[in-house]
N, C-alpha and C positions, 0 to 999 in steps of 0.2 A: 778481373774484369776490366775489360776495356773501357778506354775514356768514353767513347761513343754509346756502350750500352749503359754507362753510369749516367750519360746525359740523357738519355731516353727515359731512363726509370727516374730521374729527377722533374722531367717533364711530366710524366705520367702521374707522380705523386702531386705534382703542382695542380694538373688538371683535376684529380680526384678531389682535391681541397677545394677548388673552385665549385665543382659539381655539388660538394656538400654545401657550401656557402648558399648557392643558389636554390638548392632545396628547400634549406632552412629559411630563407627569405620567401620563397613561395608558400612554404607552411604558414608563415606569420601572415602573408597577404590573404591566404584563404581563409585563416581565422578572421581577419578583420572584415571580409567581404561576407562571410557567414553571419557575422555579428551584426553587420549592417543591414543584411537581407532580413534578419530575424526582427530587428526594429522595424524596419519598413512593413513587414507583414503584421506585426502587433499595431502598429499605427493604422493600417488599413483595416484590420478587423475593429478598431475601437471606432474609426469613422464610419464604417457600415453599421454597427452598432447603434451609434449616434443617429444615423439617418432612419434607421429602424423605428426607434424610439419616437422620433419626430413624427413619422407618418403615422404611427400607431395613435400618438396623441392627437393628432389632427382628425384621423379617422374615426376616433372615440366621441370627439366633440361633433363631429359631423353629422353623428346618427343620434345624437342626444336632441330631444325637442328643446326648443329655443327657451321655455319657460324654466328649463332645468340649468340652463348654462348661466355663469356668472357674467354680468356686463359691468364693464367699469367705464 
């Protein structure tokens, strides 16, 4: 095998190693982003549930006659 072919094969191997490293890094980034997105969605669901509960309680007391509500 000539030196030129050998050199090209070494460059190809190095490029493949770089590509593999980049893919692994991208997979790690995707996992991090996916985990962060899941956390945001959970927080949003909790926020929406909290708002729903607040409005439900307000509406419940709004419909109660005044003599049945507790006054402090």
